[in-house]
N, C-alpha and C positions, 0 to 999 in steps of 0.2 A: 605864825612865823615860819614854819617849814614851807607853807605855800609861796609866800613871799621870796623866800630863800631859792625856791625851785624857778618861779617865774621871772623874778629879778634879781639874781645873782649879786652883780655887781653894784646896784644901788642899795640892796639889803644890806651887804657886807660893809658898805662905806658909811652908811647909817649906824649898823651896830659898832662900830669902832669908837662913835659918838657917844653911845649909850650902853656901855658895858654891864650895867645893873639889869637892862632888859634880857642881854643872852645869859648872864647869870642866873636869872630867875627861870627862863626856857628850859635851863639845863637842870635846875634844881626840881622844876615840875617832872620834867622826864626821868628823874631818878624814883619818884614815888614808886611802890611796889606796883600797884595796880596799873598805874599808866605805863610804866616800864614793860609789864606783862603785855599790854595792849599794843605797844609800839613792835614788840618782836612777835605779834601773833599773826595767823593769817586773815584776821577779820579786818586788819589795817588796810585801807585801801592806797596803794601807793598812787604817786603822781605820775602821768603819762601826758603825751601830747593828745590824748583823746579825752583826758577829764576836764574838770572844771579849771585847774591850774595848768596852765601850758607856759612854755617859755616865750618870752616876748622881747628877743634881742634887739628889735628897734625901738623899743620904750625902756630899754635897761641902759640909762645913760649914766 
C-alpha cells in the first residue's frame, strides 16, 4: 500500500476513501511491535525516483 501511495497518490487516496477497512488494516499492521520497529529502522528502504516504485503523475488520474 505504501508503494501505491507513493507512485499514485491521487488514485490511491481516492480508492482508500471507498475502502476504509483496508486503510485501518494497514494502520493496525504498522502498529505491531516488530513491524513498527522495522518501519523506524535504517533497514527500511525508502522510496525514491531511482527505486522500483517511482511517481507516475501521467498515470495518476
